[in-house]
N, C-alpha and C positions, 0 to 999 in steps of 0.2 A: 464606593464602598462605605456603608454607613457605620463608621466607627470613629471614635475619638482617639487621635494619635497624640501621644506625648513624646514619642521618640523622634529622632531624625537619623539620617544616614551618617555613618562615620567610616573613615578609611585610615590606612597607614599614611604617615606624613610623606614617606618616600615610596615611590613605585619600584617594583623589582620583580624578578621571576618567581621568587619564593612566595608561597601562599601566606597571607597574613593570618595570625592567630589573634583573636580578640577575647578579652576576659574582664569580668568585674565581680568583686565580692560584695555581699550584702548580708545583713542580719535580719531574720524574720522569725515570727512565731509560726506554728502550723496553720495554714490558711484553710478556709472552707473549700475553696477551689483556687487552683493556680492555672493560668492559661498563658502559654507562650505564643506570641505572634512573631514570625521571623521571615525575612526575605533578604535579598541583597542583589547587588550587581556582580554577578559571578555565580559560582555554585556554592551553596551554603550548607555546612554540616554543623548543626547546633549541639551543644552539650550543656548539661546541668548537673552539678555536683559529681563530675567525673563520668557521667553516663551519657552516651549518645542518645539524643532525643528523637523518637519516631523512627520509622523504617523507610521514609522517602529517600530516594537517591537523586542526584543531579537536580535538586531543588534550587531555585523555583521553576525549573524548566525554562522554556524559551517562549516568551511572548514578544509582541511588538513593544519593547520596554518603554519607549518614550510615551506611549499611550496607556499601556496596561502592564503592570508588574505584579505578579501573583504573590500573595502573602499566605504562608502556611500557618495553620492554627493547631496547637498541640495542648492537650490536657496533661499537665505535669504535676498535678496535685500530689501524687505519690512520691515525687522526687524531692519535694521541698522538705528541708530539715528544720527543726526548732533550734535556731541559733545561726551559726555561720553557714553561708551558702555561697556558691560561685556559679555564674552563668557565662557562657562563651560560645564561640563559633570559629571554625576555620572557613575561609572563603577562597576557593580556587578561581581561576580565570574564567572558565565557562564561556558561554556565548557572548557575554557582555564585554570581555576583555580579550579573549583569545582569538585565534585565527578562525575565520568563518568563510566558507565559500571558495569558489575557484579563482576569485580575483586576488587571493592571497592576503587579504587585509586583516589587520588586528585593530583592537581598540575602537570598534565601530560604535560602541555606546559610552565607553569611559576609558580613561587611561590607567585605572587601577581598580581592584576589587573594593567593594564597599558593603557594609553591613547595616541592616535595619533590624532592631530587636526590641520588643516590648513585652515584658513579663508582668502580668496582672495578678496580684495576690489579693483575693477576695476574703476578707476576714469577717464578713457578715455585717459589721457596723461601719466598715470602712474598706477602701480599696487602696492598696499600696502598689505603686508603679516602679519597676526597675527597668531602665531602658538605656538605649544608646545615646540618649540626650546628654548624659554626663557619666563620668567616672570610669570609662572603659580604657583599658590598657591594650597595647598592641605589640606583638613580637613575631618571631618566625619559629619554625620547627622543622619537622622532617620532610614536609612537602616542598621540594625544591623547584619543581616545575609542574604545571597542570594544564596542558593544552588539549582541547577536545580532539584535534586532528593529529597532533604529534605525540601525545601520550603524557604519562605522569612519571616523575622522578622522585623517589622517596628514599631517604637515608634514615633508617630506624635508629641509628646512633644519635641523631640530632633531635629526637622527639623529647620535648621538655616534660619529664615525668610529673604527673599531677597538675598539669597546667590548668585543667578545667575544674579542679577541686579547691575547696577553701584551704588557705594556709600556704599556697604556693608563693614563692618569692618572685614577684614580677618587677622588682626594683630596676632590673636591667632593661625592662621593656619601656616603651614610650607611650605617651598619652595618644589615644586615637583622636583624630582631628575631624571636625565636621566636614561633611561632603555634600555639595549642593545637588539635590535631586528632588523634584516635585513630589510631595506626598499625594497629590491628586492622581498620580498614576497607579496608586496602590489599589488592588482589587482582590477579591476572592472569586474563584471560578468553580464550576461543577466538574471541571476536568479531573479525572482520577490522577493521583500522583504517579510518578515513575518509581518503580520498585524492582527489586530482585524478584523474578518470577519463577525461575527454574534453574537447576544446575545440571550440567551434562558431564558425564565421565568420559574419558578418552576411549575411542574405539581402537586406537593404536598409538604406540609411542615407538618411533623408529629412528634410525640414523640415516641421514641423507648421504648421497655419494660424496659430498664434501666434508662429512663428519659432523654435521649439525644434528641436534636433537629436534625432531619434528613430532608434534603432538596433533593428532587428528581427532577432532571432537565429533565427526560424522555429520555435522549440521552447520550450515551457514547461519550465523546469529548476529544480533547486536548485543554487546555487553563487554565483559572482560574476563580475565583469567585470575583465579585464586590459587595461590601456591602455599604449600607448607614445606618448610625447609629447616634443616638443622645445620646449615652452613656456618662457617666460622665468622666472627665479627669482621666486618669490612669486605666480605665476599659480595660481589655484585651479580645479581641475576638479571639478565636482559631478556625481555619478552617482545618478540616481533610478531605481527599478526598479518594474515593474508587470507584471501578467499580460495586460492588455488595453489597447486604445486605444478611446477614444470620440471620434468626430468628428475622428480624427487626432491627438488629444492623449493623453498618458499618463493613464490612469485608475487611481487608487490605491484605489478604493472597496473592493476585496476585501482590501486590507491592513488594514482597520480602523485601529487607532491606530499600527501599525508604520510608521515613516517610511522605513525601508529606503533610506537615503541615505548614500553614501560620499563623502568629500571628500579630495582629494589636493592638497597645495600643492607646487609644483615647486621643486626645488633649482636648476634651470637646466641647459641642455644636454639631450642625448637621454637619456631615462630610461624605464624600464618598471616599472609598479607594479600590484599587485593586493592587495586586503585579505586578511588571514589570520585575523582574529579576529571575523568575522561571516559570515553567508551569507544569501542571499535566494532567494525563489521568484519567478521572473520569466520572461518572454519578451522584453520590451521594456526598453530602457534609454534614459532621456533624459540627454543629455550636455551640460553647460554648461561650456565651457572648451576649450582647444586640445588636440587629439589627432591622432596620425598613423596609429595602428592600434588596433584594438579586437577583443577576443575574449571569448566567454563560456566560463567554466571550469565544467564539470559536476563536482559534488562529491557523493559519497555513500560509504557503507560499501563496501569493496572486495570484494564478494561475487562468487562464480563463477557465471556464467550457466549454467543447466541446462535451460531449456525454450524451445522455439520453435514457432510455428504460422504457417502461410501457406496461403492458399486462392485460389480464382479470383475472389473477391469483394473488390474493392479497399477498399470502405468497411469491411468486416469486418477486413481486414488492418490498416487504420488504427486501428480500435477496439482490436485486440490490441496494436498498438504503443503506443497511448495508455495501456493498462493497464501495460505495461512501464515507460513513462516516469513514470507516477504512482508506481509502486513505487520507482523509482530516486530520485525527488524526495522521497520520504517515508521512506527508510531511510538517514538521515544520523545514524548511531549508534543512535538510538531510532526504532522504527517509529511515525511520527506521523500525525496526521490530515491535516496540510497544512504546507507549508514556507514560506508567504508571510506570513501575517497574524500578529496578536498572540496566537497560540495555540500551534501547533506542539507539541502534547502527545501523549503516548503513549496515546491512547484505546484502551481494551481492546476495545470493540465493533467498531471499524473493523477492527482486526487479526483478531479472531475471524471476522468475515465473510470476510475476504480470505485467511486463513491457508493453505488448500489451494492457492490460486492462487500465493501467494508461494513456497511450498515447491516448486512445480513449476518456476517461472521461474528461481529462484536457489537456491544452497545457503545456506540460512538457519540452519543448525544453530548457528553461532557467534553471530550477531546475536540470534536469538530465544532461544537457550539462556541467554545473558547476561540478556536482558530478563526471562525467566521467573524467573531467580534474583532479580532485583530485585523482581518481583511477589511472590514468596514471602517475601522479607525484609520488604517493606512490610506484607504480610498478617499475618505473625507479630507485627510490632510494633504494628499498629493493630487487629487483630482482625477485619478485613474486607478484601476485595479492592477496591482503589481503582478508581475509574473511569478514572484515568490513572496510568500507571507510566512514570517516577518520579512520585510523588504530590506535587504542589505546590498542590493546591486547598485552600481554607480550610475547606471543609465536609466532614464524613464522607461516605462513599459507601455507601449501602444496597446490599444484593445485588440485582443486576438481570440479567435474562436477556440473553443475547448479549454483554453487557459483562462482568460479573463472572465468568460461567462460562467465559470464556476460560482461567481457571485450570485447567479440566479439558480443554476441547476442543482447545486449542492443543498441549499435550503429546501428546494422542492423534493429532492431525494430523501432528506431527513424527515420531512413532513409525511411523505408516502410511507416510510417505514414505521414511524412512531405515532402518526395521527395527531400531533400537537401543533396547533396553528401558531403557537407562540414564536417558534423559530422564524416563521414568515413575517410576523409582526416586527420582531427585532431587526430582521434583515431587510425590511421592505425598502427603506430609503436607499440602501446599497444596491439592491436588485434593480429598482426603477432607475436609479442614476446611471447604472451601467447601460441599460437598454436605451435610455434617452441619448446617451453619449454616442452609441453606435448608430442610432437613428439619424443623428445629425451628420454622420459621415457617409450615409448611403448616396449612391449616385442618382442621377435623374431617373433611372429605371427602377430604383428600389433595391439595387444590389450592393452588397458589401464588397466592392471591387477594387479598393485601394488599401494601401498600408501594409505593414509587415504581417505575415501569417506564418505559423509553424507548419501549416498544412497537415498532411498525414505523416507526422513525425516518425522517423525510423521505419518507413516503408522499406522492406528488404531490398527493393530495387533502387532505392535512392543512392546517389553517388556516395562513396565512402566518407567524404569529408563535407557533405552537405545533407545532413539528416532531414532537412525540410524540403529537399528537392525530389520528392517522390513522384509517382505516376499521376496522381490525382491533382488537378488544378487547385492551388491553395485557396483561391477565392470562391471556387465551388464549395470547398469544405466550409469556408467561413459562412457563406450564404445558407448552406444546409443547416449548420448549427444555429444560425439566427432564426430559421424557421422553428426549430424546437424551442429556443429560448423565449421567443415572443409568445408562443403558445403557453409556456409555463408562466410567463409574466401576466398574461391575460387571465389565466385561471387563478393566480395568486390575488390579483386585484379584485376579482369577483368574489373570491372566498372571504376576503377581508372587508367586503362591503364598500370598496372604493369605486363607486359607480362610474364617475367620469374617467378615471384611469382605465377601468375595464373596457369602456367604449373605445378609448384611444388605442389601447394595446391590441384590442380585437382588430381594429382597422389596420394597424401596423402589421400584425401577423398575416393578415390576408394580403397585404401589399407585398411583403417579402416572399410569401409563398408563390404568389402570382409571378413575381419577378424571377424567381428561381425556375419555375416551370417554363416560362417564356424563353429564358436564356439557355437552360441546360437540358430540357426534357423534350423529346419529340411527342407528337400526338399519340403514338402507340405506347410510349413509356420507355424508350431507350434513353439512356443518360449519357451526356457528353463525356468523352474520354474513355468510355467502356472500361472502367476499373471497378474492382470489387468494392472499394471504399465508396465510390460515387453511388453505386447502386444500393449498398447497404444503408447509407445515410438517407438517401431518398425514400427508401422503403420504411425504415424505422422511424423517421421523423415526420411521417404523415404528409409528405409532399405530394404524393401521387393519388390519382383517382383509382378506384378498385380495379378497373380493367388495365390501367397502366401498371399498377402494382403487380398484377399477375404476370404481365409481359416482362417487367423488370426482374421479377424473381426468376423467370426462365432464362433471361440473359445472364443474371448473376450465376445461376447454376452452370451455364456453359463456360463462364469465365473461370470458376473454381475448378471445373473439370479440366479445362485447358491448362491450368497451372498444376495439374496432377494432384489436386487437393492440397498442395503446399500453400503456406500462408503467403498472401500478397498484399497484406494491409499493415499499417502502422498504428500509432496511438489512437488516431481518430476512427479508423475503420474496424479495428480488431474487436472492440466490444460489441459490434453490431452484425458482423458478417454471418455468424451462425444463426442469430436471431432473425435476420432478414431471410435466410434460406428456409428455416422452419416455418416462418410466418407465411411464406408464399408456396407451401406445399412441397418443399424440397428437403424433407427431414433426413433422408438418406445421405444427401450431399452434405448436410450440416455435420452429420456424424463422421463422414469421410474426412472432412476438414479437421474435425476435432481429434480423430484417432490416427491421423497421418503421423508417421515417425521420421520421415525423411526431412532434412533441413531445406528450407525453414518450415517449422511446424510447432504446434503446441507441445507435442510429446518428444520432439527431438532433444531438447535440453534434458528431459528425464532420462532418455537413453544414454545421455552423456554423463549421467551421475549428478545432475543438478539437484540441489535441495531447496532452492528458492527460485524465483522467477528472474530471468535475465533481462537486462536492459534492451538488448537487441537479439534478434532471432539467432544470429550466428556469433554470439559473444565468444564462444569457443568453436573452432572449426572441427569438422569430422576427424582431422588428423591430430586434434588435441592442442593446436596452437591458439593463443589468445588473439582476438581481434584487436588491432593496435591503433584504433582511431581516437582513443580517449573516451569512447562511449562503450565501455565493455564491463560495466558493473554486473556482478553476478546476483545482485539483490535489488531488484526494481519491481514494484508491484503492478505497474500500469498495464502490462500485457496480460496480467493475471485476471483482467476484467472478464475473460471468458467464463470464469466461475459463475458469473451471474446467469449465464445460459444453462449451466449445470443445475443451478438452483431452480430456475423458472421452467425449464423444459424437460430435462432428464428427471429431476426431482418433481417438477410440475407445480410449484407453489408460487402464486402471485396474489397480492392484495387486490380486492375489488374496491374496498373502502380503505383509506389511509389508516394504518395501524392494524390491519387484518381483522377488524370486527366482522367483515365479510370477506371471503377469500375464494379464489378459484383454484381447484386442485385438478390438474390435467397432465399427468406424466405422459411422456411420449417415448416409450422404449424404442431402441434401435441400435445400430452399430454392432450387433452381436452380443450386447450386454444381456445377461440373464437375470440380474437383479440390481436394484439401487434403493438406497434408504436416505431420506432427507429429514433432518431434525432442525426446527427453528423455534427459539424462545421469543415469542412476540410479547408485546406489552400486556396481552391478555392471558398469556400462558403458552405452554409448549404445543407445537404442531408437529406431527409426524406423518410422513408419507413413505410407504414402502411398497415396492412391487417386485414380483418374482415370476419368471416364466420357466416352465419345465413341461416336457411331454405335451406340447401344444395347449397347455392350460396357463392362464394368467391369474395370479392372486394379487389383489390390491388391498392394502391395509392403511387406514387413515385414522388419525386421532386429532381432535381439535378441542380447545379449551372452552370453559364456560363463558357464556356471553358472546359467542361467535357462531357464525354459520358458514357453510361451504357449499359451493357448487362443484360437484365431483363429476368430471368427464372421464368415463372409464375407457382406457385405451384399448383399441382393437376389439371392442365388445361387438358381438355379432349383430346386436340390435341398436348399436350406437347409444347405449344407455347413458343418460345424464341424470344425476340424483342431487336433490337438495337435502343437506343433512345439518343437524344441530350438534351441540357439544356432545362429545363421547367418542368411543372407538367403533369403527365401522370396517367391515370386511366384505369383499366380493371375490368370488372365484368362478371362473368360467372358461369354457373352451374358446380358443381363438380361431377364426377362419384361417385356413392354410391356403396359400397360393398353389395352383396346380404345379405338379412336378414338371420341371423344365429340363430339357436336355440340350446340350450345346456341342457343336463341332467346330473344327478350325475354320469353317466357312460361315459361322454365325456372325452377323453384323456386330461391330463393336458396340453400337448403341444398345443392342439387346443384352450384351454382356454387362455393360455399365449399369443397366437397370437392376441387376442382381448384385447387391452390395458385397456378399461373400465372394462371389466369383470375380468381381472386379478387383477386389483387394488382392486376391490370389494372382490374377493376371498381371496387375501392375507391379506386384512384388517380384515376379519373374523378370520383367523388363528392368526393374531397378537392380536386380542381381547381375543380369547379363549385359545390359546396355545402360549403365548408370548415367543420369543426367539427360537422357533423351525422354521427353515427356510423351505420354500416350493419352489421347483424348477419347472420351466415349460419349460426351454430351454435345457434340457439334453436329450441325446438319449433315456434313459429309460422312460422319461416322455410321450413318444408316446404310451406306453402301460399301463400307470397308470392312473386311474381315481380317482375322489373324493371318490367314494364308496370303491375303493381298499385301499385308504389311511385310511379311517375310519375303515376298517376291521382290520388294524394293532393296533388300539387303544384297550386297555383292556375293555373300555366301551365308548360309544359315547354319550356325553351329548345331550339331545334332542334339546337344544337351539343352539348348534353348528351346527347340521344338518339343523335345520330350517333356520339359518342364511345363510348357504351355498346355500340352495335351493332358498332363496330370492335373494342372490347375483347373481346367474346364471339365475334366472327367470326374473330379471330386464331387461335383453336384449330382451327376447321374448315378453315382454309387451311393449317395446319401440315403 
C-alpha cells in the first residue's frame, strides 16, 4: 500500500472478554479535508465526535492477516469541529481473536484486539496527523463479549455516555499500549465492504410447545436480529438462532458447537439494539425477554447484482432464488462454506465449483480478487495451496483436485466473465506454481494417482461418515480435473505471451489427457466405474474424441435414467452432469434430472421448504428429521452450481470472447417450461434473453449492449436459423415443428415411453406413489423389450389402483 503511516497498533494492557474502547481528544481548526484510515485486529467500529463513522460492518473483514490486513478509508471532513474533537473506536474479537473453525481454536492471530487509526487533517498549507502513535486511552463499556460463533453480550447500563465525544472524563481509563504488528501487512483492496443490505420482517411470531417465543423470518440468512424494547432496566433479552425447527422448537443441531446466542441487558425506557461484533446463519430466532418490535438484518459484502433468471416453473424459480440467497449468506467478506456453524471457512473446493455461477449473479471482482491475493500469499508462504483461505487449519493441505486447483480455475473463470487479463497476470505465479507442484507428483504414466483426494465429495451414495468415499474413483476425479487445469494453464501462458511456459504446459496437458484416456476410457468411450460423475467430467473437460463423447453421452443418459433421474453426484460431478447431457444430445434427460423432486434431487429441498441450498442432498429427510452426521448445513452454495446450466442452456447465454464482447445466445427450451427470461449485466452493459412458447409458436427476444455482437441460435426453428446480430433489441416469432401425435398402450415398450418426457414423468410419478423406492428405467437396452404389462406381471399381485393410474398416465397423451 503506497501510503505513509505515522500510526502504529495499540491495545489494552490487559486482555479480557470485554471489548476495549479506545479514545483520544485533540484540538483542530476546520480542515480543507479530513481522512480517517482505520483497521485493527478484531472488528473495528470507529467514532468521531460521538458519531459512528461510515456504514461498514464487521470491518476490516477477514483477510490472511499476517500477509494482508485491509485498511478502511473514510472522508470525515464534515465531522471535524473547530476546537475540541475526539476520535475513538470499539474493537471486538472478530476473526483475529475469537473462535474460528471446527477445531475450536481462539487467538489464531493475536491474544487481544488491537487498533490502528490515522486521522489526516489537511489544512491546505499543512497536514496534521492524529493517530494511535500516541495519546490514546483505553477502557471498557457495554460490549462484554463478542465472539463470531458464540454471539455478543451487551449490557446497556454499562455504556459510558459520551465516551467518543470531547469532554468525557477518561481519567479512570488506562493508556493504550503499543502492539507489535507489521505495518507492511496493511493494504487497501477493491473488495466492497460488508454492509447491512436488507431487513426482513417476521412472517410469524409463535409460541413453541415448551412455551418459547419463536420468530420465523421466512428466509435463511447471514446477519443478526434488531430488537426494540421498552423493558425495565436490568431485564435481559436472550436471542438464540437456528436454521430449522424440530417439533416446533428451535433446533441448533446444524450449528454444532456454535452457540449463536446474543444477550442484551436493558438500560430502561424505549431502546433499540442490534449486535455489531458477531453474525449468525439463521431463519428462526428464539427470544427470551421483553420486546416490542423485531427485524432480521441481512449482512454481506455489498456486491452489485448482475444476473437474474425466471421461468414458468415455480419450483425452479425458488431453486434459483435459493442459490442467490446461499451466495449472499456465504459472501460475508470471505466466500465461505456456511455461515451458521463452528466452521465458516473459505473452502477452496466449494468456491471452485460455484465460481462461474457466482460471477454471473454478482460482480465478484473485488471480493474474489482480494481472496485470490490471500490465496497466493498463503501459497507462497507455505509452499502449497491451502484447503481453506485464509488458512487457519492446524494441518498442511496436500494438493487436491477441485480444492487446490481453484488457484488456476478461479482466475480463469474471472477472466472469462470480465475479460480483464490483469487477474491472470496477478495470479500467474500462483497458478503455475500449483500446476508444477502437481506435475512433480504424477506417476510414471502421467496420472495423479497418489495422495489424499476429496473425490466426488458428498456423493449421495457415499458412506454417512465418509463424505469422500463416493462411487467415483478419487484419483479418476483428480486426473480429470488436471486435464481441465492444464488446458487452462496452457491458455493463460499463451495469452500472457509466456511462450516457453505455453509450450511446456501444452505438452503437459496432452500428457495427462493421454494418461487419463489410457487408464480410464475404452476405445468406444466408456469410462471406468460407470458413474455419472466420471462421464460428466470426461465429457465436459474435453478428454474424449467426438465419437467417444457421443457414446459417453449415451452411457451417461442410461445411468441417470437408471437412477430414476435422481441425483447421483457430489461436489465434483454436480456442476457438470446436466451440461454433459445437453452437450451430447440428451437435453430431455438433463431436464428430467433438473426437475426431479424425489430425494435426492435439485428440487427435493425446495419441496421441503428450503430457502437456501443444502450442504447435502438429504440434509433433512422426507420425514422431517435432520441428518446427524455433522454435515447438515442448510446454507451451502456448492451444489447450487447447477444454476450455471440454467444460465447457459435454459437461458442460453455464453461468452464467445471473454467479457461478452462477442456472445452466443442459444436457449434450449424443454422440461415442459413455457417461458424463461435471463438478464445479465456484463462489463459492456445489459444482455436480456427471453423465450416463450404457446400454441405451437415460439417467441424469442434478445437485447445486447453497444459494442457487442451475438450469434443467435434460434431453438426449434423449422429452418435451423442462426443469425448474427449487433447491439439492440431483436425479436423472432415462428411456428415450431410438432412431433407426430403418438398413442401408447400398456404394451408399449418402456423405451418408447421414456422418449416422451411428459409421459415418462407421469409414469414414474405413478410408481413413486404406489411403489416408492423402486426405480423404473427407460433408457436401458432391455427396456426396448419390456412394457408396463410385463412389469406388472412380475408383481405378486397388481393393485387395481396402480394399473388404473398407469392407464390414465399414458392415456393423457392420446387425449391431448
